[in-house]
C-alpha positions in Angstrom: 88.8 121.7 97.3 87.8 124.5 99.5 84.0 123.9 99.0 84.4 120.3 99.5 86.6 120.7 102.8 83.8 122.8 104.0 81.2 120.3 102.8 82.9 117.6 105.2 83.5 119.7 107.9 79.7 120.4 108.1 78.2 117.0 107.1 80.8 114.8 108.1 82.6 116.1 111.1 79.4 118.0 112.3 81.0 121.1 112.6 81.3 124.6 111.6 84.5 126.9 110.4 84.0 129.7 113.4 84.2 126.6 116.1 86.4 123.8 114.1 89.9 122.5 115.9 92.5 121.5 114.4 91.5 118.2 114.7 88.0 119.0 113.3 90.2 120.8 109.9 92.2 117.4 109.5 89.5 114.9 109.6 87.4 117.4 106.9 90.8 117.3 104.4 91.2 113.8 105.0 87.7 113.0 103.7 87.7 115.8 100.8 90.9 113.9 99.9 89.1 110.4 100.2 86.3 111.2 97.9 89.1 111.7 95.1 90.2 108.4 95.7 87.3 106.4 95.9 86.1 106.9 92.1 89.2 105.5 90.9 89.3 102.4 93.8 85.9 101.6 92.3 87.5 102.0 88.6 90.1 99.9 89.3 88.3 96.9 91.2 85.9 96.9 87.8 88.8 97.0 85.2 90.4 94.1 87.4 87.1 92.0 87.1 86.2 92.6 83.5 89.7 92.0 82.5 90.0 88.8 84.4 93.9 89.7 85.9 96.0 87.8 88.0 95.8 89.2 92.0 98.0 89.5 94.5 97.5 89.1 98.0 100.4 90.0 100.1 99.8 88.6 103.8 101.6 90.2 106.7 101.4 90.7 110.3 102.5 94.8 110.0 101.7 97.2 107.5 103.7 100.5 108.5 102.0 102.7 106.7 102.6 106.0 108.6 100.5 109.1 108.3 98.2 108.9 104.8 97.1 112.3 104.2 100.4 113.8 102.4 100.8 110.0 100.5 97.3 110.6 99.5 97.8 113.9 98.4 101.1 113.5 97.0 99.8 110.4 94.9 96.9 112.2 93.3 98.8 115.8 92.6 96.1 117.8 94.4 99.0 118.8 97.3 98.9 122.6 96.1 95.7 122.8 96.3 94.5 121.5 99.1 97.3 123.6 100.6 95.8 126.8 98.8 92.4 125.7 99.7 93.0 125.6 103.6 95.2 128.6 103.3 92.3 130.9 102.0 90.4 129.3 105.6 92.8 130.4 107.6 94.4 126.7 108.2 97.8 125.6 107.8 98.4 122.4 105.9 101.4 121.2 107.2 99.8 121.6 110.9 97.1 119.1 110.2 100.5 116.9 109.1 101.2 116.7 113.1 97.5 115.9 113.4 97.5 113.0 112.5 98.4 109.8 114.2 100.5 107.3 112.4 98.9 103.9 112.0 100.1 102.0 114.8 99.8 98.5 112.3 103.8 97.5 112.7 106.9 97.6 114.3 110.0 98.1 111.9 111.6 97.3 108.4 109.2 94.0 107.7 105.9 96.3 108.1 107.4 99.7 106.1 108.3 97.0 103.8 104.9 95.3 103.3 103.5 99.5 103.6 106.2 100.4 100.6 105.3 97.0 98.4 101.7 97.7 98.7 102.0 101.6 96.7 104.7 100.2 94.1 101.9 97.3 93.4 99.1 100.4 93.2 101.6 102.3 91.2 102.4 99.9 89.0 98.8 98.7 88.4 99.2 95.5 89.6 96.0 94.2 91.3 96.5 93.3 95.2 95.3 93.1 98.4 97.1 93.5 101.3 95.8 91.5 104.2 96.7 91.8 108.5 95.0 92.5 111.1 93.8 95.9 112.8 95.3 96.4 116.0 93.9 98.9 118.5 96.8 99.1 120.1 99.8 98.7 117.9 102.7 96.9 119.8 103.4 99.9 122.0 103.6 103.8 122.5 107.8 103.7 124.0 108.0 106.0 126.6 111.6 106.7 128.3 111.7 107.0 132.5 114.8 108.1 133.9 116.4 106.6 130.8 114.5 102.9 130.9 112.1 101.7 128.3 108.4 102.2 129.1 105.6 100.5 127.2 102.2 102.1 126.9 99.0 101.7 124.6 98.8 103.2 121.4 96.2 105.5 121.0 96.0 105.8 117.2 92.1 105.1 117.1 91.1 107.4 119.5 90.0 110.1 117.1 88.6 107.8 114.7 90.0 106.7 111.4 88.9 108.8 107.9 90.8 106.5 105.8 89.3 103.1 107.0 86.0 101.8 105.6 84.3 99.2 107.7 82.9 96.2 106.1 80.7 94.8 108.8 79.0 92.3 105.8 82.3 91.1 105.1 83.0 89.0 107.9 84.2 85.4 108.3 83.9 83.2 111.3 87.3 81.6 112.8 87.6 78.4 115.1 89.8 77.0 117.8 90.5 74.2 119.7 87.8 71.5 119.5 87.3 68.3 118.0 88.2 66.8 114.9 85.8 63.6 113.8 86.5 60.9 110.7 83.9 59.6 108.7 83.7 57.2 105.6 81.7 58.4 102.1 79.5 56.4 100.0 82.1 57.0 97.6 84.5 55.2 100.8 87.3 58.3 101.1 87.5 59.0 104.2 86.4 63.0 105.3 87.5 65.0 108.7 85.2 67.5 110.1 87.0 70.2 112.9 84.3 71.1 115.4 86.1 74.1 117.1 85.3 75.1 120.4 85.0 78.4 120.4 84.8 81.0 117.4 85.4 84.4 116.9 83.9 86.7 113.8 86.9 88.5 111.4 85.7 91.9 110.3 87.0 93.8 107.7 88.0 96.9 107.3 89.3 98.5 104.2 91.7 101.1 103.7 92.8 102.8 99.6 96.0 102.7 98.9 96.6 105.3 95.9 99.3 104.6 93.4 101.5 107.7 91.6 99.0 109.6 89.9 96.6 108.3 91.3 96.3 105.3 88.1 95.6 103.0 90.2 93.7 102.1 93.7 94.2 98.9 95.6 92.9 97.5 98.8 94.5 97.1 102.5 91.9 94.7 103.8 93.0 94.6 107.8 90.7 91.9 110.5 89.4 92.7 113.8 88.3 90.4 116.0 84.9 90.1 117.5 83.0 88.2 119.6 80.4 85.9 118.5 78.8 86.4 121.7 79.6 90.1 122.9 78.1 89.7 126.6 76.6 86.7 128.7 73.4 88.5 129.3 72.6 85.2 132.1 75.8 86.4 133.6 75.1 90.4 133.6 71.7 89.5 135.2 72.8 87.7 137.8 74.9 90.9 138.9 78.2 89.3 137.5 79.0 92.8 135.2 82.6 92.2 134.7 82.0 88.4 134.2 79.3 88.4 131.6 82.0 90.5 129.5 85.1 88.2 130.1 85.0 85.9 127.2 84.3 88.7 124.9 87.8 90.5 126.1 89.5 87.1 126.0 88.4 86.5 122.2 89.0 89.9 121.0 92.5 90.4 122.4 93.4 88.8 118.7 93.3 92.5 117.6 94.3 94.3 120.3 98.1 94.8 120.5 101.2 93.5 117.6 103.9 91.0 119.3 102.1 90.3 122.3 104.9 89.2 124.9 105.5 85.3 124.2 107.7 84.5 127.3 104.7 82.7 129.2 102.3 79.8 127.9 99.4 82.2 127.4 101.5 84.6 125.1 102.4 82.0 122.9 98.8 81.2 122.8 97.6 84.4 121.5 100.7 85.1 118.9 99.5 81.7 117.2 95.7 82.6 117.3 96.6 85.8 116.0 98.8 84.2 113.0 95.5 82.0 112.2 93.6 84.2 113.0 94.4 86.4 109.9 95.5 83.8 107.6 92.6 82.2 107.5 89.9 84.9 107.5 92.0 86.2 104.0 92.0 82.8 102.8 88.0 82.8 103.3 88.0 85.7 101.4 90.3 85.4 98.7 88.4 81.7 97.7 85.3 83.6 98.3 86.0 86.8 95.8 87.6 84.0 93.4 84.2 81.6 93.6 82.1 84.5 92.9 84.4 85.4 89.8 85.1 82.3 88.2 83.0 79.8 89.5 84.9 77.5 90.9 88.9 76.8 92.6 90.9 74.5 90.4 92.3 77.6 88.2 93.1 79.1 91.8 96.8 79.4 90.5 95.8 81.1 87.0 94.2 83.9 89.5 95.8 84.4 92.0 99.1 84.7 94.0 99.8 84.9 97.5 103.2 86.1 99.2 103.8 85.3 102.6 105.9 88.1 104.2 108.2 86.1 107.2 106.9 83.1 108.9 104.2 85.2 110.4 101.3 83.2 108.1 102.8 79.9 107.4 100.0 78.5 109.4 98.0 79.7 106.5 99.2 76.5 104.0 97.7 73.6 105.8 94.6 76.5 106.3 94.2 76.4 102.6 94.6 72.8 102.7 91.6 72.2 105.0 89.6 74.7 103.2 89.8 73.0 100.0 90.1 69.7 100.9 87.9 69.2 104.2 84.8 72.6 103.4 85.1 72.1 99.2 85.5 68.4 98.8 88.7 68.6 96.6 91.0 65.4 96.4 93.7 65.8 98.3 96.6 66.1 95.6 94.7 68.2 93.4 94.6 70.6 96.8 98.4 70.4 97.6 99.1 71.1 93.7 97.5 73.8 93.8 98.5 75.4 97.2 102.0 74.6 96.3 101.5 77.4 92.8 99.8 80.1 95.0 102.0 80.4 97.7 105.5 82.2 97.3 107.2 82.9 100.8 109.9 85.7 101.7 112.2 85.1 104.5 113.5 88.1 106.1 116.0 86.6 108.4 118.3 84.1 110.1 117.4 84.7 113.6 116.0 81.8 115.0 113.3 83.8 116.8 112.3 85.0 113.6 112.1 81.5 112.1 109.2 80.7 114.0 108.7 77.0 115.4 105.4 76.2 117.9 105.0 73.1 120.0 103.5 70.6 118.9 101.4 70.2 121.8 100.5 73.9 121.2 98.5 73.2 118.0 97.2 69.9 118.7 95.4 71.9 121.2 94.5 75.0 119.4 94.4 73.8 115.9 94.0 70.0 116.2 93.0 69.4 112.1 95.7 72.0 111.1 97.9 69.8 112.9 96.8 66.3 111.2 97.3 68.2 107.9 100.9 69.1 108.9 101.9 65.3 109.6 100.2 64.8 106.8 102.3 67.3 104.4 105.6 66.1 106.6 104.8 62.6 105.7 104.6 62.6 102.3 107.4 65.5 102.0 109.7 63.0 103.7 108.2 59.4 101.8 109.5 61.9 98.5 112.6 62.8 100.2 113.8 58.9 101.0 112.4 58.1 97.6 115.2 60.4 96.0 118.0 59.3 98.3 117.9 61.9 100.6 117.9 59.6 104.2 120.6 60.6 106.1 119.6 64.1 105.9 115.6 63.7 106.8 116.0 65.0 110.2 117.1 67.9 109.1 114.9 67.9 106.2 111.5 67.3 108.6 108.8 70.1 109.5 108.9 68.8 112.8 111.7 69.1 115.2 111.7 66.3 117.3 113.2 65.7 121.0 112.0 66.6 124.2 110.0 69.3 122.9 108.5 68.5 119.8 108.0 71.7 117.9 106.5 72.6 113.8 109.4 74.2 111.8 107.2 77.0 110.4 110.0 78.1 108.0 110.5 74.7 106.3 106.6 74.5 106.7 106.6 77.5 104.3 109.6 76.4 102.6 108.2 72.5 101.4 104.1 74.7 100.8 105.6 77.4 98.3 106.3 77.7 95.0 108.7 80.3 95.4 111.0 81.1 98.5 113.0 84.6 98.1 115.9 86.0 99.9 115.9 89.9 100.5 119.5 90.8 99.5 122.3 88.9 97.8 124.3 88.2 100.8 120.9 87.0 102.6 120.2 84.7 99.4 123.2 83.2 99.8 123.5 82.7 103.3 120.0 81.0 103.3 121.1 78.6 100.6 124.2 77.4 102.9 122.9 77.7 106.7 119.2 77.9 107.5 117.3 75.9 104.3 120.5 74.2 103.2 119.4 70.5 103.0 115.7 72.1 101.8 117.8 73.7 99.2 120.1 70.5 98.1 116.1 69.1 97.7 114.6 71.3 96.1 117.4 73.4 93.9 115.5 75.8 92.3 112.9 77.1 94.5 115.2 79.8 96.5 115.5 83.0 94.2 116.5 86.6 95.6 114.8 89.7 95.1 116.6 92.9 97.1 114.3 94.9 99.1 113.2 98.5 97.9 111.8 101.3 99.3 109.1 104.4 97.6 110.6 107.1 96.6 107.4 108.5 96.7 107.5 108.7 100.2 111.1 109.2 101.2 112.3 111.5 98.5 109.3 113.0 97.0 107.3 113.7 101.0 110.3 113.4 102.8 112.7 115.9 101.6 110.6 118.0 99.0 113.6 120.6 98.3 116.1 117.6 97.4 113.3 116.1 95.2 112.9 120.0 93.5 117.1 120.3 93.4 116.8 117.0 91.0 114.7 117.5 89.1 116.2 121.4 88.4 119.9 119.1 87.8 118.6 116.2 85.5 114.5 116.9 84.5 111.2 116.5 85.7 111.4 113.0 84.5 113.1 111.7 87.9 109.9 112.1 89.8 108.6 109.1 87.4 111.8 107.3 87.1 114.3 107.2 90.2 117.0 105.6 87.6 117.1 109.1 86.0 118.9 110.7 89.1 121.9 108.7 87.7 122.6 111.8 85.7 123.2 113.8 88.9 126.2 111.7 89.5 128.3 113.7 86.7 127.2 116.9 88.5 128.7 116.2 91.9 131.5 118.2 91.7 129.9 121.5 90.9 130.3 123.7 93.1 126.7 125.7 92.9 125.0 122.2 93.3 127.5 121.5 96.2 126.3 124.4 97.9 122.4 124.2 97.0 122.6 120.5 98.2 124.5 121.5 101.5 121.9 124.3 102.2 119.0 121.7 102.1 120.4 119.7 104.3 121.4 122.5 106.7 117.5 123.1 106.9 116.7 120.1 107.5 118.8 119.6 110.3 117.3 122.7 111.8 114.2 121.1 111.3 115.3 118.3 113.6 117.3 120.0 116.0 114.0 122.0 116.9 112.3 118.3 117.5 115.2 117.2 119.1 114.6 120.2 121.9 111.0 119.8 122.1 111.2 115.9 123.2 114.6 116.1 125.0 115.4 119.8 126.0 118.8 119.3 124.3 120.0 122.1 121.9 122.3 121.4 118.5 124.3 122.8 116.7 123.2 122.4 113.2 127.0 122.6 112.0 128.0 119.8 113.5 128.2 116.0 111.9 124.7 114.0 112.6 125.3 110.7 113.1 122.4 108.4 113.0 121.7 105.2 114.0 117.7 104.9 113.8 116.5 101.2 113.8 114.9 98.4 115.9 117.1 97.9 119.0 118.7 94.6 118.8 121.7 92.9 119.6 122.9 91.9 116.5 122.0 95.4 114.8 125.0 96.7 117.7 123.7 99.9 119.1 126.1 99.0 121.6 129.1 99.2 119.4 128.0 102.7 118.4 127.5 103.3 122.4 130.9 101.9 123.4 132.6 103.4 120.8 131.0 107.1 121.8 132.4 106.4 125.4 135.8 105.7 123.8 135.4 108.9 121.8 134.8 111.1 124.4 137.3 109.7 126.6 139.7 110.8 124.1 137.9 114.5 123.7 138.4 114.9 127.7 142.0 113.7 127.5 143.2 116.6 124.6 139.8 119.0 124.3 141.7 121.6 121.9 142.9 119.2 119.7 140.5 119.9 116.9 137.4 117.4 116.8 135.0 117.2 114.3 131.6 118.5 116.1 129.4 115.1 116.3 125.8 114.7 117.2 124.7 111.0 117.3 121.4 110.0 117.2 119.5 107.1 118.1 115.9 105.4 117.9 114.2 102.7 117.8 112.3 100.4 120.2 113.2 97.3 122.2 110.5 94.0 122.3 108.8 94.7 125.9 110.5 91.4 126.9 113.9 91.6 125.5 115.8 92.9 128.7 119.7 93.4 127.5 118.0 95.3 124.4 116.2 97.6 127.2 119.6 97.9 129.2 121.7 99.2 126.0 118.6 102.0 125.9 119.7 102.5 129.4 123.2 102.7 129.0 122.5 105.0 125.7 120.7 107.6 128.0 123.1 107.3 130.8 125.9 108.2 129.0 124.0 110.8 127.4 123.3 112.5 130.7 126.9 112.3 131.4 128.4 113.5 128.2 126.0 116.3 127.5 126.7 117.8 130.9 129.9 117.7 130.0 132.1 121.2 129.9 134.7 119.6 128.3 133.0 117.9 125.5 131.1 121.7 124.9 129.4 121.2 121.5 132.1 118.7 120.5 129.6 115.6 121.3 126.3 115.3 122.1 124.1 111.4 122.5 120.8 111.6 121.9 117.7 109.4 122.0 114.5 110.3 120.4 111.9 108.2 122.0 108.8 106.1 119.7 110.6 106.2 116.7 107.8 105.9 113.7 107.4 106.6 110.4 106.9 110.2 111.1 110.1 110.4 113.2 112.1 108.9 110.2 110.7 111.6 107.8 112.5 114.0 109.9 115.5 112.3 111.3 116.3 110.8 107.8 117.0 114.0 105.7 118.7 115.6 108.0 121.5 112.8 108.7 124.9 113.2 107.7 126.4 109.6 108.2 123.9 106.5 108.5 125.2 103.9 111.3 124.4 100.2 109.4 127.0 98.2 111.7 125.1 94.8 112.0 127.3 91.8 112.5 128.6 90.9 109.1 125.7 87.9 108.0 122.6 88.7 110.7 121.3 92.0 108.8 119.1 90.2 105.5 118.9 92.9 103.8 117.7 96.7 105.4 115.8 99.2 104.2 116.8 102.1 106.4 120.5 102.0 104.6 118.3 102.9 101.5 116.2 105.4 102.7 119.1 107.4 104.6 121.6 106.5 101.1 119.0 108.1 99.1 118.5 111.2 101.1 122.3 111.9 101.0 124.0 110.2 104.0 126.7 108.4 103.6 127.0 105.3 105.0 129.2 103.6 107.8 128.8 99.7 107.6 129.7 96.3 107.6 129.7 93.6 104.5 126.4 92.9 105.1 122.9 92.4 103.7 122.0 95.4 101.6 124.9 97.3 102.1 126.6 95.2 100.0 124.4 96.2 96.9 124.7 99.2 97.9 128.2 100.1 98.1 128.6 97.9 94.8 126.3 101.2 93.3 127.9 104.0 95.0 130.8 103.0 94.8 133.9 101.2 97.3 135.3 104.6 97.2 132.0 106.2 98.8 131.5 103.8 101.7 133.0 103.7 105.0 133.3 99.8 104.9 134.7 98.2 108.1 134.7 94.6 110.3 134.4 91.3 109.6 132.7 89.4 107.0 130.1 87.1 108.0 132.6 83.8 107.1 134.6 85.2 109.6 131.8 85.8 112.0 131.0 82.2 111.8 134.3 81.3 112.1 135.0 82.7 114.7 131.8 81.6 116.6 133.0 78.1 115.5 136.4 78.5 117.8 135.7 81.0 120.2 134.0 84.1 121.5 136.0 85.5 124.3 136.9 88.9 123.2 140.1 88.9 125.5 142.8 89.2 122.8 140.7 92.0 121.2 140.4 93.8 124.0 143.9 93.6 125.3 144.9 94.7 121.5 142.8 98.0 122.0 143.4 100.2 124.6 140.4 102.7 123.7 138.1 99.6 123.9 140.0 98.1 127.4 139.1 102.2 128.8 135.6 102.2 127.4 134.5 98.8 129.5 136.5 99.7 132.4 134.6 103.0 132.8 131.3 100.9 132.3 132.5 98.4 135.0 133.2 101.2 137.1 129.8 103.0 137.2 131.1 106.4 135.7 128.4 106.3 133.9 125.7 104.8 136.6 127.1 106.3 139.6 123.1 105.8 141.2 123.9 101.6 140.7 127.8 101.3 139.8 126.7 97.5 138.8 124.1 98.2 136.4 126.3 98.0 133.7 128.9 95.1 134.8 127.1 91.9 133.6 126.9 94.0 129.5 130.5 94.3 129.8 131.3 90.9 131.3 129.5 89.0 128.5 131.4 91.5 125.5 134.3 90.1 127.2 133.9 87.1 127.4 130.9 85.8 125.2 131.6 88.3 122.5 128.8 86.9 120.1 127.8 90.0 118.0 131.8 90.6 117.2 131.2 94.1 119.2 135.0 93.7 120.8 136.1 92.4 117.2 135.1 94.7 115.5 135.8 98.0 118.2 139.2 99.0 116.2 138.5 99.0 112.4 135.2 100.5 113.7 136.9 103.0 115.2 139.2 103.2 112.4 136.7 104.3 110.1 134.9 107.3 112.3 138.3 108.4 112.3 137.9 108.5 108.9 134.3 109.9 108.4 136.0 112.8 110.5 139.0 113.3 107.9 136.3 113.6 105.3 134.6 116.1 107.0 137.2 118.4 107.1 137.0 118.4 103.2 134.1 119.9 102.8 133.8 119.4 99.1 134.9 116.3 99.0 131.8 115.6 101.4 129.6 117.1 99.7 130.6 115.4 96.5 130.2 112.0 98.4 126.6 112.6 99.2 125.4 113.8 95.9 126.9 110.6 94.3 124.9 108.2 97.2 122.1 109.9 96.2 122.5 110.1 92.4 123.8 106.2 92.7 120.3 104.6 94.8 117.7 104.9 92.1 118.1 100.8 91.8 117.0 100.3 95.3 113.2 101.8 94.7 110.6 99.3 95.5 109.1 99.7 91.7 112.2 97.9 90.9 111.4 95.5 93.4 107.7 94.6 92.6 108.8 94.1 89.1 110.8 91.7 89.8 108.6 89.5 92.6 106.1 90.3 89.2 108.4 88.8 86.8 109.8 86.2 88.6 107.9 84.7 91.5 103.9 85.7 90.8 103.7 85.5 87.1 101.8 88.9 86.5 102.4 92.0 83.9 102.0 95.6 85.3 99.5 97.7 83.5 101.6 101.0 84.7 105.1 102.2 84.8 
């Protein structure tokens, strides 16, 4: 290994040891580790071709893979060898870990789930390709200026990416706009030819995804947009050096940034271009591969399963129809039969903005042939439902919402064009059947299934908390590294004082590490013996960071009123990004910072309460925060969180959960035991009932003096003396339009937090609960979830595990 690293430093990086900097050493080490992957990768590909096994194609707009060096070393079992080799060269492997940038290929849970699933498919030996976009600048790098979120481009590719392989020869042409011509062939069949007005080339970049113990390697193939004509040379030679590049910049914007704002028509245009760009390139690619191996396309469902990760790739359904019917001359009915057998759709949320819809006019302009195909799919779908007697619900079943602003319902399109549609937690799946897809479920009652999300324990335990893994191995045996279900044996040992002491010591060391990180990022010092209360996730009103910070205000007020009461010291830790155009979420970030400024400098609070916001939350930050968390805040408005996976990661690492009866919280609570979970708040049916009647919170505020005082503090400008009116609108919305039930759930949440304090004062009970949490969540492994997909949806058999 040492010789390999030195060879890569010399011949790949072009540097000698005496003059190499830490980045040079990182690149050399990554290349040396990558060499150990390539032979396995090639063998896995040969084996899949040789055995003729069915492939899974995972279409996702996000893959939040994080840093890959330790991921690859851990799964190959070579971390110790690399550490020893580098130590002999005077290099600290842990310093190199911090050199590697997080791959800016996602935003939150959707992308992290895709990354966990790719790793689990490789670990189980399921042949798979992940397909997405290689974003040059990710979504954005979050910086905080005077408490406000600002967005800067990510620069993760500035110094190169040692894990990717550019496949310049693997490229596909993607069209936009133009016209569709109709002709009649000799067989009197009508044929359509789409003549795009503009074209862009999708170029493949491949990253190997290594499974556990290196038993199988799959491919993450990401597409980068390249202009067909990189330069208008005539314009350039006339002196318009900038204008000569304009068209290239416009076309290549497709792969620049994840989730560009869609508040403007140009933003909507770009978002749809992105979705079609990667869907079309991926379909062209897999059809090419299938024809190369099998010679024809009629057997596609026997060898291909496509999983659409949310509605973003739904345009793939009409695109496959276009490719099969227009390009390959397949009869419509045959093509539709193939499409509805290969596609499957995972719905991740019931929020309207996530169930995308596109203006008909935009689709007709940008993808005219696809709009024709959608019209035909819709007509045949409605004809079939009309014949089945569903006349009264045809408008609800239609793929196109009529009205002044006619829009294509992409969730409906994904549903109708898929073999299976799955929710991601038991509650979410039932709510899909009862609400957003109620009429479609009635029409196709066998289509919706449930696969509760999971996380890869290799990342979120083995790498994130190696001391805790070592404790588990010592307590229950080495099999726990391969089988997360073996963690269950820990539960019977949870009352052992020696085990509790070791568990608590591991947590404290992780908290010391997080405290150092907080000091570096914010300048605040933390007491590692305080209760670390953590809410780390995308900033959104339904996730209710607002409930957390309003209760924090009430808690701060109580401390100031009675500073000698014997309070449990707490550190409230927030992290997460708000969408660039989401003004309310950005205001919540500002509120957290304004509260932090007052609370952290108040002598009455001393070390009893601290409020911290860590900027630019990503996978690597999560791997520092999660093993240090004592309390996991999973407090979404009931019925609005599809599943969540942060709740699983935190519970696995022994954090206790305070949460609502929502998403995967329900299943976590069932498995850890209701007595080991701080449940509070309305259930989904109560939330729905209240919204139907009134969302005015006057009664709830009148019944809660603590809440009333907290809102008055917001309105008075106590936390914003530079702008006393800053949070008045926010407080007014809580008073009169409490759609997310912040006020309705406040008292129950406050009582649950007091129960948390009571348990913290009993350390033996606290650590027993923590050990039970870790012991009870083996079921939430991504390996279990992938086995369920393989069995219920894809009809493939894992080769390993």
